RODO-2510 file (C-alpha; in nm, 4 decimals, decimal comma):
residues 442
     n   res          X          Y          Z
     1     m    -0,0248     0,0460    -0,0023
     2     s     0,1546     0,3167    -0,1237
     3     i     0,1871     0,6126     0,1606
     4     e    -0,0813     0,8178    -0,0783
     5     t    -0,3314     0,6033     0,0038
     6     i    -0,2366     0,5782     0,3402
     7     e    -0,2828     0,9156     0,4373
     8     g    -0,5746     0,9424     0,2520
     9     i    -0,7271     0,6628     0,4892
    10     e    -0,5793     0,8716     0,7320
    11     d    -0,7449     1,1468     0,6123
    12     n    -1,0790     0,9843     0,6259
    13     i    -1,0856     0,8620     0,9286
    14     d    -0,9815     1,2069     1,0532
    15     n    -1,2508     1,3110     0,9276
    16     l    -1,5382     1,0955     1,0341
    17     v    -1,4313     1,1228     1,3972
    18     l    -1,2844     1,5168     1,4561
    19     s    -1,4888     1,8174     1,4583
    20     n    -1,4199     2,0810     1,1731
    21     k    -1,2774     2,2835     1,4705
    22     e    -1,0687     2,0080     1,5689
    23     r    -0,9482     1,9404     1,2456
    24     s    -0,8703     2,3086     1,1567
    25     l    -0,6659     2,2913     1,4712
    26     s    -0,4798     2,0083     1,3857
    27     m    -0,3909     2,1338     1,0207
    28     l    -0,3194     2,4377     1,2100
    29     y     0,0236     2,3060     1,3828
    30     d     0,0649     2,0741     1,0991
    31     i     0,1347     2,4154     0,8640
    32     i     0,3237     2,5955     1,1626
    33     n     0,5580     2,2765     1,2156
    34     q     0,5932     2,3465     0,7950
    35     l     0,6867     2,6777     0,7631
    36     p     1,0509     2,8161     0,7807
    37     t     1,1838     2,9380     1,1087
    38     g     1,0934     3,2774     1,0648
    39     y     0,8063     3,2545     1,0688
    40     s     0,7432     2,9594     1,2916
    41     d     0,9042     3,0960     1,5647
    42     m     0,7086     3,4328     1,5289
    43     i     0,3903     3,2684     1,5749
    44     n     0,5058     3,0192     1,8054
    45     q     0,6697     3,3147     2,0561
    46     t     0,4095     3,5690     1,9810
    47     f     0,1730     3,3520     2,1370
    48     k     0,3653     3,2696     2,4454
    49     h     0,5214     3,6214     2,5486
    50     k     0,1922     3,8258     2,4042
    51     r    -0,1242     3,5351     2,3710
    52     v    -0,2084     3,6172     2,0286
    53     p    -0,3704     3,3346     1,9326
    54     k    -0,1775     3,1179     1,6429
    55     e    -0,3964     3,1307     1,3713
    56     y    -0,4599     3,4884     1,3691
    57     l    -0,0702     3,5496     1,3436
    58     l    -0,0421     3,3172     1,0834
    59     t    -0,3186     3,4919     0,8617
    60     s    -0,1864     3,8341     0,9028
    61     i     0,1798     3,7257     0,8167
    62     l     0,0080     3,5488     0,4990
    63     y    -0,1703     3,8522     0,4324
    64     t     0,1425     4,0635     0,4612
    65     i     0,3345     3,8311     0,2501
    66     s     0,0790     3,8704     0,0126
    67     t     0,0889     4,2560    -0,0029
    68     s     0,5034     4,2406    -0,0060
    69     i     0,4749     4,0341    -0,3530
    70     g     0,2826     4,2570    -0,5495
    71     l     0,2457     4,1417    -0,9054
    72     t     0,6263     4,1094    -0,9529
    73     f     0,5812     3,7986    -0,9494
    74     f     0,3399     3,4989    -1,0813
    75     i     0,3216     3,1277    -1,1729
    76     k     0,1440     3,0197    -1,4954
    77     a    -0,0101     2,6622    -1,4636
    78     l    -0,3163     2,4501    -1,5980
    79     g    -0,3721     2,7338    -1,8714
    80     y    -0,4119     2,9999    -1,6160
    81     k    -0,1610     3,3318    -1,4991
    82     n    -0,2028     3,3844    -1,1155
    83     y    -0,0876     3,6143    -0,8631
    84     a    -0,0630     3,5883    -0,5199
    85     n    -0,3253     3,8207    -0,3261
    86     l    -0,5676     3,7111    -0,1372
    87     y    -0,8701     3,8522     0,1020
    88     f    -0,8217     3,7151     0,5051
    89     t    -1,0686     3,8070     0,7873
    90     l    -1,0330     3,7189     1,1348
    91     i    -1,3245     3,6089     1,3479
    92     g    -1,3497     3,6280     1,6733
    93     s    -1,4985     3,8838     2,0035
    94     r    -1,3842     4,1691     2,1568
    95     g    -1,0774     4,1307     2,3209
    96     d    -0,9104     3,7926     2,1113
    97     t    -0,6533     4,0658     2,0324
    98     k    -0,7354     4,0379     1,6476
    99     s    -0,5791     4,3774     1,6461
   100     e    -0,2652     4,2567     1,7819
   101     a    -0,1967     4,0159     1,5491
   102     m    -0,2455     4,2517     1,3102
   103     k    -0,0154     4,5052     1,4294
   104     i     0,2624     4,2815     1,4800
   105     a     0,2963     4,0811     1,1450
   106     i     0,2480     4,4644     0,9094
   107     d     0,4899     4,6090     1,1188
   108     p     0,8071     4,5972     0,8761
   109     l     0,5408     4,7261     0,5792
   110     k     0,4241     5,0299     0,8365
   111     d     0,8116     5,0837     0,9130
   112     i     0,8116     5,1079     0,4953
   113     d     0,5343     5,3743     0,4600
   114     d     0,6470     5,5735     0,7308
   115     m     0,9771     5,6557     0,5876
   116     d     0,8174     5,6741     0,2742
   117     y     0,5645     5,9731     0,4009
   118     d     0,8555     6,1504     0,5596
   119     l     1,0065     6,1579     0,1895
   120     y     0,6799     6,2707     0,0134
   121     k     0,6366     6,5593     0,3063
   122     e     0,9989     6,6573     0,1484
   123     d     0,9256     6,6016    -0,2117
   124     l     0,5854     6,8437    -0,1309
   125     k     0,8454     7,1146     0,0332
   126     n     1,0529     7,1760    -0,2348
   127     c     0,7334     7,1094    -0,5378
   128     n     0,7263     7,4682    -0,6667
   129     e     0,4052     7,5859    -0,8345
   130     d     0,4410     7,4585    -1,1560
   131     s     0,5778     7,1322    -1,0672
   132     n     0,3631     6,8324    -1,0718
   133     e     0,2324     6,7265    -0,6980
   134     p     0,4634     6,4362    -0,6050
   135     e     0,3437     6,0945    -0,5916
   136     r     0,3294     5,9024    -0,2272
   137     k     0,4693     5,5155    -0,2232
   138     q     0,2234     5,3317    -0,0146
   139     l     0,2083     4,9943     0,1193
   140     l    -0,0657     4,9982     0,3557
   141     i    -0,4444     5,1987     0,3129
   142     q    -0,6308     5,1630     0,6565
   143     n    -0,8882     5,4799     0,5893
   144     a    -0,9931     5,5751     0,2485
   145     s    -1,2846     5,6158     0,0250
   146     i    -1,2893     5,4061    -0,2635
   147     e    -1,2346     5,7051    -0,4947
   148     a    -0,9074     5,7706    -0,2846
   149     v    -0,8110     5,3701    -0,3025
   150     h    -0,8311     5,4201    -0,6660
   151     k    -0,5651     5,6962    -0,6960
   152     i    -0,3586     5,5080    -0,4200
   153     h    -0,3158     5,2143    -0,6426
   154     s    -0,2710     5,4292    -0,9705
   155     e     0,0287     5,5439    -0,8236
   156     n     0,1360     5,2247    -0,6315
   157     p     0,0517     5,0098    -0,9244
   158     n     0,2423     4,6790    -0,8333
   159     s     0,0107     4,6179    -0,5340
   160     v    -0,2240     4,7514    -0,2723
   161     g    -0,2828     4,6197     0,0924
   162     i    -0,6321     4,7757     0,2699
   163     s    -0,6355     4,6583     0,6660
   164     i    -0,9073     4,7404     0,8490
   165     d    -0,9432     4,6459     1,2264
   166     e    -1,2816     4,6192     1,1658
   167     i    -1,4500     4,5394     0,8369
   168     y    -1,7961     4,5676     0,9542
   169     s    -1,8536     4,9195     0,8239
   170     l    -1,6791     4,8184     0,4701
   171     i    -1,9367     4,5509     0,4741
   172     e    -2,2227     4,7519     0,5692
   173     k    -2,1717     4,9866     0,3126
   174     m    -2,1101     4,6600     0,0451
   175     g    -2,4349     4,5508     0,1363
   176     n    -2,6196     4,9243     0,0598
   177     s    -2,7390     4,8686    -0,3149
   178     s    -2,8173     5,2468    -0,2356
   179     s    -2,4921     5,3652    -0,1558
   180     r    -2,2397     5,4278    -0,4906
   181     d    -1,9028     5,3746    -0,2638
   182     g    -2,0420     5,0329    -0,1390
   183     v    -2,1060     4,8889    -0,4704
   184     a    -1,8119     5,0506    -0,6307
   185     w    -1,6013     4,8875    -0,3128
   186     r    -1,7426     4,5192    -0,3841
   187     t    -1,6845     4,5586    -0,7514
   188     f    -1,3462     4,6504    -0,7061
   189     f    -1,2646     4,3224    -0,4921
   190     l    -1,4943     4,1005    -0,7352
   191     e    -1,2675     4,2338    -1,0262
   192     g    -0,9037     4,2549    -0,8154
   193     y    -0,9420     3,9240    -0,7088
   194     t    -0,8510     3,8212    -1,0583
   195     n    -0,6310     4,1356    -1,1510
   196     g    -0,8919     4,2799    -1,3668
   197     h    -0,8402     4,6165    -1,4716
   198     v    -0,9472     4,9739    -1,3491
   199     d    -1,0532     5,2693    -1,5506
   200     i    -1,1188     5,5654    -1,4587
   201     s    -1,3149     5,8846    -1,6069
   202     r    -1,4596     6,1492    -1,3951
   203     k    -1,4961     6,5744    -1,4469
   204     t    -1,3966     6,6227    -1,0825
   205     t    -1,0571     6,4426    -1,1471
   206     k    -0,7547     6,3489    -1,4130
   207     s    -0,8343     5,9961    -1,5776
   208     f    -0,6221     5,7346    -1,5542
   209     r    -0,6334     5,3324    -1,5732
   210     i    -0,4865     5,0634    -1,4064
   211     k    -0,4209     4,7819    -1,6668
   212     e    -0,3862     4,4968    -1,3180
   213     t    -0,4892     4,5620    -1,0115
   214     y    -0,3102     4,3792    -0,6604
   215     p    -0,5618     4,4889    -0,4051
   216     t    -0,5277     4,2094    -0,0906
   217     l    -0,7194     4,2710     0,2554
   218     l    -0,7284     4,2296     0,5952
   219     g    -0,9933     4,2360     0,8888
   220     g    -1,1411     4,2116     1,1836
   221     l    -1,5232     4,0787     1,2325
   222     q    -1,6971     4,0307     1,5603
   223     h    -1,8833     3,6873     1,5392
   224     q    -2,2266     3,8832     1,6023
   225     f    -2,1954     4,0736     1,2544
   226     i    -2,1133     3,7101     1,0513
   227     p    -2,4857     3,6992     0,8882
   228     k    -2,4370     4,0610     0,7779
   229     l    -2,1454     3,9215     0,5935
   230     f    -2,3603     3,7198     0,3910
   231     a    -2,6294     3,9290     0,3285
   232     n    -2,7165     4,1485     0,1071
   233     g    -2,5521     3,9981    -0,2163
   234     n    -2,2112     3,9729    -0,0729
   235     l    -2,3026     3,6114    -0,1120
   236     e    -2,4278     3,5886    -0,4521
   237     s    -2,2045     3,8400    -0,5773
   238     g    -1,9212     3,5680    -0,4883
   239     f    -1,7483     3,7861    -0,2593
   240     i    -1,8137     3,5511     0,0292
   241     d    -1,6068     3,2859    -0,2163
   242     r    -1,3044     3,4905    -0,2448
   243     q    -1,2820     3,5281     0,1399
   244     l    -1,0273     3,3069     0,3544
   245     f    -1,1611     3,3283     0,7383
   246     t    -1,0344     3,2883     1,0250
   247     p    -1,2300     3,1880     1,3525
   248     k    -1,0336     3,1352     1,6662
   249     l    -0,8793     2,8262     1,7521
   250     t    -0,6332     2,8467     2,0469
   251     k    -0,6197     3,0225     2,3394
   252     n    -0,3026     3,1356     2,6378
   253     n    -0,4281     3,1568     2,9118
   254     e    -0,1063     3,1860     3,1115
   255     l     0,1042     3,5447     3,1120
   256     s     0,4616     3,5314     3,0493
   257     r     0,7075     3,7667     3,1802
   258     g     0,9579     3,7431     2,8472
   259     q     0,9522     3,8939     2,5470
   260     i     0,9480     3,7760     2,1606
   261     s     1,3836     3,7628     2,0747
   262     f     1,5220     4,0007     1,9286
   263     e     1,6361     3,7747     1,6589
   264     v     1,3373     3,6366     1,5899
   265     i     1,1954     3,9573     1,5162
   266     d     1,5158     4,0574     1,3059
   267     t     1,4370     3,7227     1,0833
   268     y     1,0924     3,7571     1,0322
   269     n     1,1664     4,1505     0,9813
   270     r     1,4485     4,0535     0,7223
   271     s     1,2695     3,7880     0,5310
   272     i     0,9637     4,0480     0,4515
   273     l     1,1955     4,3303     0,3727
   274     n     1,4058     4,0863     0,1017
   275     i     1,0861     4,0614    -0,1077
   276     i     0,9431     4,4107    -0,0875
   277     a     1,3487     4,4945    -0,1873
   278     y     1,2878     4,2459    -0,4780
   279     k     0,9795     4,4255    -0,5793
   280     r     1,0938     4,7953    -0,5593
   281     q     1,3826     4,7060    -0,7508
   282     s     1,1541     4,6168    -1,0317
   283     e     0,9545     4,9651    -1,0021
   284     k     1,2798     5,1467    -1,0843
   285     p     1,2013     5,3133    -1,4682
   286     e     1,5585     5,1580    -1,5341
   287     e     1,4344     4,7845    -1,4998
   288     l     1,3120     4,6138    -1,8167
   289     t     1,1679     4,2966    -1,6462
   290     k     0,8972     4,4068    -1,4047
   291     q     0,7674     4,0494    -1,3579
   292     f     0,9279     3,7386    -1,3253
   293     k     0,7301     3,4022    -1,3582
   294     i     0,7874     3,1460    -1,1087
   295     e     0,8479     2,8035    -1,2869
   296     l     0,7103     2,4506    -1,1182
   297     s     0,8800     2,0985    -1,1559
   298     k     0,7100     1,8305    -1,3074
   299     e     0,6297     1,6785    -1,0035
   300     a     0,4881     1,9655    -0,8435
   301     e     0,3176     2,1204    -1,1679
   302     d     0,1280     1,7064    -1,1046
   303     k     0,0225     1,7534    -0,7904
   304     l    -0,1622     2,0874    -0,9227
   305     f    -0,3198     1,9114    -1,1328
   306     d    -0,4322     1,6140    -0,9905
   307     y    -0,5530     1,8351    -0,6274
   308     s    -0,7494     2,0580    -0,8630
   309     q    -0,9221     1,7596    -1,0602
   310     n    -0,9960     1,6423    -0,7247
   311     l    -1,1725     2,0050    -0,6239
   312     i    -1,3896     1,9828    -0,9301
   313     f    -1,4723     1,5670    -0,8957
   314     k    -1,6023     1,7052    -0,5075
   315     q    -1,7532     2,0182    -0,6174
   316     q    -2,0049     1,7695    -0,8372
   317     n    -2,1866     1,6600    -0,5128
   318     a    -2,1077     1,9511    -0,2461
   319     e    -2,3694     2,1643    -0,0992
   320     p    -2,4610     2,5091    -0,3194
   321     i    -2,2999     2,7305    -0,0662
   322     i    -2,0333     2,4914    -0,0366
   323     k    -1,9760     2,4515    -0,4269
   324     e    -1,9325     2,8216    -0,4740
   325     y    -1,6172     2,8209    -0,2591
   326     m    -1,4896     2,5182    -0,3530
   327     s    -1,5380     2,6597    -0,7477
   328     k    -1,2632     2,9455    -0,6135
   329     m    -1,0299     2,7430    -0,4200
   330     q    -0,9491     2,6029    -0,8068
   331     i    -0,7960     2,9787    -0,8160
   332     s    -0,6806     3,0209    -0,4424
   333     i    -0,4443     2,7025    -0,4577
   334     h    -0,2504     2,8826    -0,7615
   335     k    -0,2013     3,2090    -0,4968
   336     f    -0,1161     2,9930    -0,2297
   337     c     0,1705     2,8266    -0,4477
   338     l     0,3171     3,1194    -0,4866
   339     l     0,2750     3,2558    -0,1547
   340     a     0,4357     2,9152    -0,0168
   341     h     0,7064     2,9794    -0,1970
   342     m     0,7773     3,3236    -0,1457
   343     m     0,7786     3,1960     0,2292
   344     k     1,0280     2,9207     0,1618
   345     k     1,3015     3,1709    -0,0248
   346     s     1,2564     3,4430     0,1430
   347     i     1,5127     3,4536     0,4130
   348     d     1,7864     3,3863     0,1127
   349     s     1,6041     3,5805    -0,1299
   350     d     1,6192     3,2711    -0,3921
   351     f     1,2877     3,3638    -0,5240
   352     r     1,3288     3,2727    -0,8954
   353     s     1,4221     2,9219    -0,8159
   354     i     1,1893     2,6486    -0,9508
   355     l     0,8596     2,5979    -0,7388
   356     e     0,8857     2,2201    -0,5904
   357     l     0,6337     1,9700    -0,4616
   358     e     0,6533     2,0208    -0,1404
   359     t     0,6027     2,3937    -0,2096
   360     v     0,2620     2,2670    -0,3683
   361     e     0,1913     2,0672    -0,0638
   362     l     0,2253     2,3058     0,1702
   363     a    -0,0116     2,5239    -0,0632
   364     i    -0,2556     2,2677    -0,0112
   365     k    -0,2516     2,2305     0,3428
   366     f    -0,2910     2,6263     0,3354
   367     n    -0,6392     2,5841     0,0612
   368     e    -0,7463     2,2911     0,3157
   369     f    -0,7098     2,5262     0,6174
   370     y    -0,9343     2,8322     0,5014
   371     f    -1,1868     2,5816     0,3829
   372     i    -1,2140     2,3659     0,6700
   373     n    -1,2481     2,7293     0,8226
   374     f    -1,5519     2,8450     0,6087
   375     k    -1,7719     2,5376     0,7490
   376     i    -1,6655     2,6007     1,0905
   377     i    -1,7857     2,9716     1,0142
   378     i    -2,1358     2,8512     0,8457
   379     e    -2,1893     2,5422     1,1048
   380     e    -2,1752     2,8099     1,4069
   381     n    -2,3208     3,1328     1,2375
   382     l    -2,5702     3,0935     0,9812
   383     s    -2,6983     2,7515     1,0569
   384     q    -2,8329     2,8702     1,3572
   385     s    -3,0439     3,1302     1,1482
   386     d    -3,2120     2,8503     1,0100
   387     k    -3,3294     2,6798     1,3033
   388     e    -3,6723     2,7018     1,3966
   389     p    -3,7627     2,8933     1,7199
   390     t    -3,8468     2,6505     2,0134
   391     l    -4,1891     2,6762     2,1835
   392     e    -4,0167     2,8028     2,5129
   393     q    -3,8637     3,0865     2,2976
   394     i    -4,1999     3,1763     2,1233
   395     i    -4,3718     3,0949     2,4544
   396     k    -4,1297     3,4302     2,6289
   397     l    -4,1787     3,6052     2,3115
   398     a    -4,5578     3,6266     2,3459
   399     k    -4,5255     3,6803     2,7306
   400     k    -4,3488     3,9786     2,6257
   401     n    -4,5857     4,1530     2,3514
   402     n    -4,9167     4,0248     2,6081
   403     a    -5,0053     3,7765     2,3534
   404     s    -5,2764     3,4646     2,4687
   405     q    -5,2141     3,1288     2,5378
   406     k    -5,4846     3,0620     2,2345
   407     a    -5,2966     3,3110     2,0279
   408     v    -4,9823     3,0580     2,0529
   409     a    -5,1390     2,7508     2,0231
   410     e    -5,2845     2,8851     1,6635
   411     v    -4,9700     3,0112     1,5575
   412     t    -4,7386     2,6860     1,6134
   413     g    -4,9856     2,4220     1,6374
   414     f    -4,9660     2,2901     1,9731
   415     h    -5,2495     2,1794     2,2141
   416     k    -5,3826     2,4639     2,4398
   417     g    -5,2789     2,2062     2,7246
   418     t    -4,9641     2,2042     2,6021
   419     i    -4,9148     2,5753     2,6174
   420     s    -5,0621     2,5874     2,8999
   421     k    -4,7735     2,3449     3,0547
   422     k    -4,4990     2,5823     2,9888
   423     w    -4,6529     2,8806     3,0102
   424     p    -4,4782     3,0531     3,3349
   425     k    -4,6721     3,1543     3,6024
   426     g    -4,6962     3,4747     3,7391
   427     v    -4,7722     3,8189     3,5026
   428     s    -4,5665     3,9671     3,2507
   429     n    -4,4115     4,3099     3,3329
   430     q    -4,6466     4,5202     3,1478
   431     q    -4,9735     4,3473     3,2557
   432     l    -4,8133     4,4443     3,6374
   433     a    -4,7696     4,7803     3,5033
   434     t    -5,1491     4,7649     3,3687
   435     s    -5,2505     4,6595     3,6954
   436     n    -5,0465     4,8886     3,9400
   437     t    -5,2034     5,1981     3,7007
   438     l    -5,5902     5,0867     3,7565
   439     k    -5,5195     5,0902     4,1191
   440     n    -5,3756     5,4485     4,1732
   441     t    -5,6630     5,5531     3,9387
   442     g    -5,9366     5,3125     4,1394
***
């Protein structure tokens, strides 16, 4: 019996025995163990000393790398050209340190933005009335209108990273059909996922065209807002299918007097900065080659083919909401292959080397990890909304609104005797208030 067959049997057993949350947690540890030490040490030490959930920091790091790569690198496999831009959402409650995970991961990018902003301010000072306003280099956007995002992206065509602590307000905009901004935001994300163009022509601004867009997204969202995320056209439009969700899986209740070591932070920062340096070099006017194709080994391409074909087969028997998500998984696997390759090569900047089989295997783990997370979100948040209220819940609502037992029996179809047995003794607050009023006026 082959190793692949044995692994397939083990996976099937896990699917039967473990819950989706247990499977996701197991896969999380497996992924972290396979990452280069510069990333795995950062995740583990941050969990230990700052109590940041490992899954939140992993996702935030993937976003940081995705933003850093930009249009500089791509892969072409199975007839498609793909870049590494992805959209991530951290799901949790207040106080779950979602923002801290984001802050730690994107810190190298923030430092670059700080330096670029200082240079921009200097250029503005030296700018006279006859010269054009200097363009500002920018990697991250936190608070901007969609018009501003378009403009920033036109001035930074390689990538634009949108990082928002709480994305609920953005979701609300996108779900409002009367909001021109909301519709434009959703269109930008939908078309940007596959790097579609943007052409802007307005009376109030100079027209411009972005030939290939490269937006990335990272945001936090509280549990109670998840139904809103799936409502008002976001699900039907395909925006949800492009999201990679991360629910809270790990927790550290032990305080630490220690700190993340300087060596771990330095290695992480250098890994990210190596990717940025390669991208920035390609952006220079004198550089003739602006993009670099990453070649796959024969084994890597065969693995990617087999996995993609298996996804198509599985998709045929999937439930509707899962079926649409699996369709986008056939795109995200390519993006994860490129992202995993850049992670593995970031410490020594050997980016243009061949993408090997083990990199595709890591990318598959990424893809499956977020697929399981999507199932968790469906189970814990959307399935509940489909459940009918219990008789006790209906009675409680009836009491609150002073409805009679007879009315509840007529609505629910239960016998009046059953309703009577479950009906709480005593009177409601409103009935008591009415009674007191009558006594006082009598």
